[in-house]
N, C-alpha and C positions, 0 to 999 in steps of 0.2 A: 533732466529734461529729455523728453521723447519726441521724436519727429517722424513724419511719414509723408509720402507723396503718392498721389493717385492721378491718373490722367482722365480728363473729360474734354468737352468741346464747348465752344460758344458759337452761336449762329450769327453770321454776318451775311445777310442775303440768303443765298442757298449754300454758301460756303461754311463748312464746319472747321473753325480754327482751333488749334490745340490749346488747352488750358491745363495748367499744372496746379492741382489742388494740394497745397502744402498745409499740413496739420502739425501743430506744436502743442504739447501738453507740458507745462512748466510750473514752477513754484509761483504762488501768488494767491490772491483771493479768488474764490470760484467764480469765473466768468466764462462766457462763451461768445467770442467776437469773430465776425466774418468781415474781412476787408478785401479790397481789390475791385472797387466800383460795382458792388452788388446792387441790384434793384430791390424793390420791396419784397418780391417773391423769393429772391435768394436770401435776403436778410431773415425772412420768416422761417427758413429751413432749420434754424436753431431749434425752434419749438417742435417741428415735425420730427427731426432727428431725435431729440430728447424723449418724446413720447413713444416713438418706435423702439428705442432701446429699452424703455421701461416695459413695453408690451411683451418683449421677449426675455425679460428677466435680467437685463443688464443696466447698470447705473453708470453715468458719466463720472469720471474722476472729480473729486472735490478740489480741483486745481484750475489754474488759468489755461483755457483752451483758446488758441488763436488759429483761425483758418484764413489762409491767404490764397486768393485766386489769381494766379499769374498767367500772363502779363497784367500788371495792376492798372494799366492805362486802357485796357479793352473793356467796354461796358459788358456786364454779365446780367442776362435777363432770363427768366423762366424758372420753372420748378425742377428741371432735370438735374440740378446740382445736388439734390438731397442725397441720392445714392452714393455719388463719389465722396461727398463729405462724410457720410456714415462709414464708408469703406476705409477712408483715411483714418478716422477715429479708431476703428477696429484694428488697423495695423499698428497705430501708435500705442494702443492699449495692450498689444501683444496677443490679440485673439486670432488674427490672420497673419500669415507669413508675408513679409514685404515683397518677396520675389513673385508670389502668386498674384498679388494685387497689381504689380507693375506690368503684368502681361496683358492687361485689358484696358480698354477705354470704357468708362462706366457712365451711363445716363439713366435717370429714373426718378420718379417722385415717390416719396414715402407717405403712406397713410399713417394715422395715429396708432393703428393696431399692428403696424409693422409690415403690412402688405406693400408691394411695389406697384404703383399706379402707372398707367401708360402716359407717355409724353409724345410731343411732336418732334420730328426731325431725326427719327431713328435711322432711316436709310442713309441720310447724310452723315450721321455719326459713324455708321458702319463703313462708309467709304473712307472717312478720315482714319478710322482704325486700320483699314487695310493699307493706307499709305504709310502708316507708322509700323506696319508688320505686327500689329497687336490684335487680340480678340476683342469682343464686345460684350459687355454686360448691360442688359436692357430688360424692361418689364416683360412678363410672360406674354401679354397680349400683343406686344410688338415683335415677338420672335419671328413670325412669318415675314414681316417687312425687312428685318435685319438679314434674313436668309439671302436676299439679293446681293448683299455686299460681298459675299464669298469669303467670309472670315469665320473663325470659331466663335460661336454665340452661346452665352449663358443667359437663359431667360427665366430667372426665378419668379415664383409667385409672391414670395415674401423675403424679408431680410434674413430670417432664420434659416430658410432653405438655402440661401446663398452662403451663409456662414458654414452650414453643415457640409455643403459641397466643397468649399475651399479647404475645410479641415479634414476632408476625406471620410466624413461620417455617412454621407449619402451622395448619390450621383444624380445630377440634373440631366434629364434627357434632352437631346438636341431638339430645337423647336421644329414643329411640323412645317414642311414646305407649303407655300401658298397653294390653294386649290386652283384647279384649271379654270381659266377665265372664259366665261360665256358672255359675250357682249350682247346687249339688247338688239333686237331686230329694228333696223332703221327704216323710216318711211321711204317709200319708193317714188322715184320721179315720174313713173307712169300714172300715178294717181292725180296728177295735175293736168287738166284739160286746157287746151289753148296755151297762150303765153309762150309761143315758140321762140320769140326773140329774147325773152327773159331767160329761157332755158339755155339758149346759146351763150348769153353773157355769163350765166352760172358755170357753164362748162369752161369757158375761157378763164374765169376767175380761178377755178379749181386747177386747171392745167398749169397756170403760171404763178399761182400764189398771189393774185392781184386783189386789191381792195375794190369793193363794189357798193354802189348806192343805187337803191331802187326807189322810185318815186311814182306813186299811184294812189288812187282813191281807196277808201276802206273796202275790204272784201275782194281786192284784186288778186290776192294770193301771194303777197310779198313775204309774209311770215312762213307760209307753206314752202315757198321756194328756198328760203334760208335754211329751214329745218332739214331739207334734203341734200344740202351741200355736204355734210359729213359722210354721207353714203357714197359719194363719188370721189372723195379724197382718198389717196393711197394710205395704207396703214403706216404708223410710225416705224421707222427702222429702230434697231436696238439702242443706238446712241441717243436718238430723239426720245425714245420711250424712257430712258434713264433720266434725261434732263427733266422731262415733264413730271416724272414720279418724284424727283428730288424736290421740285417746287411744291407738289401736293403734300409731301411728307412734312416740310417746314410749315405749311399752312394748317396742318392739323392731322396728318397721318393718312395712310392709304387704307381704304376699306379692306379688311381681311388680309392686308399685306399684298394685295394683288397689283401687279403692274400691267396696265392695259395697252394694247397696241392701237386702239381707236383714238383718233385725234380729239382733243378737247373741244367742246362747244359751250361757250359761256354766253348767257343772254341776261345781263343785269337789267333791273327795272330802271326806268328813267329818273327815279328819285335817288339813285346812287350818289354818294358823296365822292369827293375827290380821293379821300383815303381808301374808300372801297374800290375805286376804279383803278388807281395807279399804285396803291400800296401806301404804307406809312402808318400813321397813328402812333400811339404811345410805344408800342412794341415793334413797329415797322414790319408788319406782315405783308406778304405779297397781295396785290390787288387783282381785280378781274383781268386786267390786260396781261398779267403774268401767269395767272392760272390758265389762261387761254393759249399759252406759249406752244408753238408748233400746231396750233389749231385755229378755231374760228371765234372771233368776238362779234357777236351779233347785237347791234344796237337798234331796237325797234322804237319807232316814234322819235327819231333822232333830234329834231328841234326842241323836244320837251326836256332833253337833258340840260343841265346847267351849262351855260356858255364856258364857264371856268373849267368845268369837268371835261368838256369836249376838247378845249384847247390844250389840256394837259396830256392829251393823247398824241400830240404832234411829235414829240421826241421819240416815244416808243415806235411809232409807225415809221419814222425815218431811220432810226439806228438799230432797232430790234432789241433794245434794252431800256429798262426804266431805272433812273437814278433818283433815289429818295435822299434829299439832303437834310441832315439833322444837325443840331448844334454840336454834337460830339462825334459824328461819324457820317459817312456817305455809304448808303446801302444800294447795291445794284442787283436787279433781278432781270433774268432773260425775259424778253417780251416780243418774240418774233411771231406776230399774229397776222391773220387775214381779217381785216375789218369788213364786215358785211352790215350795211345800214339800210334802214327802210324808213320812209316818211311819207306823209300825205302832202299834196301839192299846196295846201293851205290849212288853216285851222279847222275849218268845217270839213275839209277833205274832198270837195267837189268842184275845185277850180277847173273851168273849161267844160263842165257838163251843163248843157243848155236846159236840161230838165230840172236842175237844182238852182233856183234863183238865189243870188247873194248880192246884197246891196253894196258890198265893199270890194267887189271885183274891179281891177286886178290888184288893188293895193294890199288886200289881205294876204294874197299869195306872195307878194314881194316882201312884205314884212316878215312873214313866217319863214321863208327860205333864207332871208338875210340873218336869221338867228345862228346860222352855221357860218363860221368865219371862212374867208377866202383861202387862207393857208391850209386849213383842214381839208377843204374841198379839193385843193390842188394835190393833196396826197392820196386822193381816191382815184384809181386808175379808170374805172368803168362807171359811167353814169347812165342809167337807162330809165325809161318811162315804162311803167307797167299798167296798161290800160285795163278797164273793167272787163270782166268776162261776161259775154252775152249768153242768152238762152240757147242760141245756135251752137256755141262751143260746149255748153254743158250737156247737150243732147247727143254729142258725138260719142262713139265708142272709145274706150281707153286707148291711149297711144300704144303703138307696138314697141316703141323704144323706151326703155326704163333705166333705172339706176345702173344695172349691170353693164349695158352697152356703153353708156356714157363714161362710166368708171374705167372701162377698158381703154377708151381713147385717151382719157386723162393720164392713165398710167403709162401709155405709150409715149405721150408727150413729156411726161416727167422723166422717163428713161433716157430720152434724147437729151434733156437738160442735164441730168446727172453725168452722162458721158462727156458732154461738152465742157462742163465746168471743172471736171476732174483734170482736164488738159489746160484750161485757161486760168484757173483760180490761183495757181502758184502757192498752194498751201492754205489759203483762206477758204473757209467753209462757205460754199455757195450751193444752194440746193435747187433754187428755182430762178426763173427770169426776173421775178420781182426783187430778188436780192442782188442782182448783178449791178455793178456801178463802175464808174471810171473807165480805165483802159479795158477791163473785162467786158463791159457793155459795148464799147466801141468795136472790139474784136468779134463779139457774138452777134451784134445787131446792126451791122452796116447795111443799109438798103441798096438796091440797085439804083441806076441813074434816074429812072422815072420816079421811083419811090422817094429818092432824096429830093428831087425837084418839087414834088407834091408837098413833102413835109416842110421844106423851106418856105413855100408860099403860105402854108397853113400857119406857120409861126407868126407871121405878120397879120394875116387875116383874122386869126382867132386870138391874137395877143397871148400866145402861150408863154409861160415862164420857162426858165431853164429846167426846172423840175418837171413841168408838164411835158416839155420836149422829150426828156429822157423816159418819162412814163409811157408816152406814145410809142417810143421805140421798144420798150419792154413788152407792151401788149402786142405790137406787130410781130415781135420775135415769137411770142406764144402762138399767135395765129398761124405763123409759118410752121411751127412745130406740129400743131394740130393737123395741118395739111400735109405734113411730111416733106416740106420744102426746105432746101438748104439756104436759099437766099430770100431776103425780105423783099417782096415785090410791091408794086404800086397798090394792088388790091388789098394787101395786108395793111399798108399805111392808111389807106382810105377807110377801112373798117375800124382800125384803131382810132382814128380821128373822129369817127362818128360817135364814139363813146365819150367824147369830151364836149359834146354840143351844149350840155347843160351848164358847164363851166363857162362856155363862151357867151351864153345868154345872160349871165348874172349881171 
């Protein structure tokens, strides 16, 4: 009886958990069995491995072959188990030395002709290999992605090339590092004429990481404003870039292995399902709210989304993570996003416009806006009206202030927040005012006496919830940061309250 062990990983959310591939070749009728909660793709690896061996001139022993994926109670999904199973068989057959195989974590899919095909999650597997002080064996196309894990990487094009390298017959060259990243040129804020109040709200949202809802008729520029938000947001720091890239890797790989510093901007269509929005499905992939982690989730035509889909965003917006509950596991994805939403005031889009006659005013507008639940609206910090742009605005010369100037103010406000929360957070990661809560928020956002009095009066007059109260404080803190003020004054509270007027009118 011959046995072998090879290391690989199973993906639970963005975490790559260690899996021990145990291969045993013993006496008995010729069979090939894979156990350890494999899904259909893992079970089918038997035929891919058998065909890949035949393609390079190797035959499986005419004995009983058992492959156990331990721990046995952890579900195994995906095709990346092909390569570690094949490597375990090679060790058990005496083709490859056991100590060589034990030095690596292996992931990869095998084609029928013996080539090693790319798989998702290579960056995450590389990070797991680094934690185990091992190298990584991955497909050739995934070599640049694995480069970021900082481990020794073998990236063979075929199973035969891997065997020859491990036996010392040839040497696999280290994978090429990713090419330099050149981000696309983003649209400039100076291209938008008029809409000064909307630009102000966009700057506040960027400075504090706040959620924003824009309401206005068709053609007012809501989508144009949202598209210019990434340009005024600060770039991702190295830790944030790694988190974002690990999510992208699990979702299907990084293009050319490149890690970008630009914040994600996701704009799903309003026909998106709940699984597409928050993740899940048969293989529990991350959804749009997770793919937008540390960036912007833009929902255009907000009331057209399914009510169920919109309400599924409540937990991610509040906690910064998405928990997908399944029958045999709970999968958690990071989902710290800025929600930017846009909607028309009614179905026809011209509520309040005297030149557009509508026989159902104001009932059509009330019904349309009530498609968005109160709890979701309560989680949106800034509610603004975007009026139509007139001919007088369009004839004006381009604004002198554009993305560069606004981005500088946003970065200055963010720098103030980073310094503040390094002192107050007590080990908890807080990057922006929108993330502050509890005693940290009390310490950072206590208004002066006039501001406190105004906020107290507004709580009763506007029927603010406790969540709404704290969100007003967060926005006021951001307004003070933009103004370079240490204390939240009455003017900051007043402006913050003005962005809750639509919630008050519901």
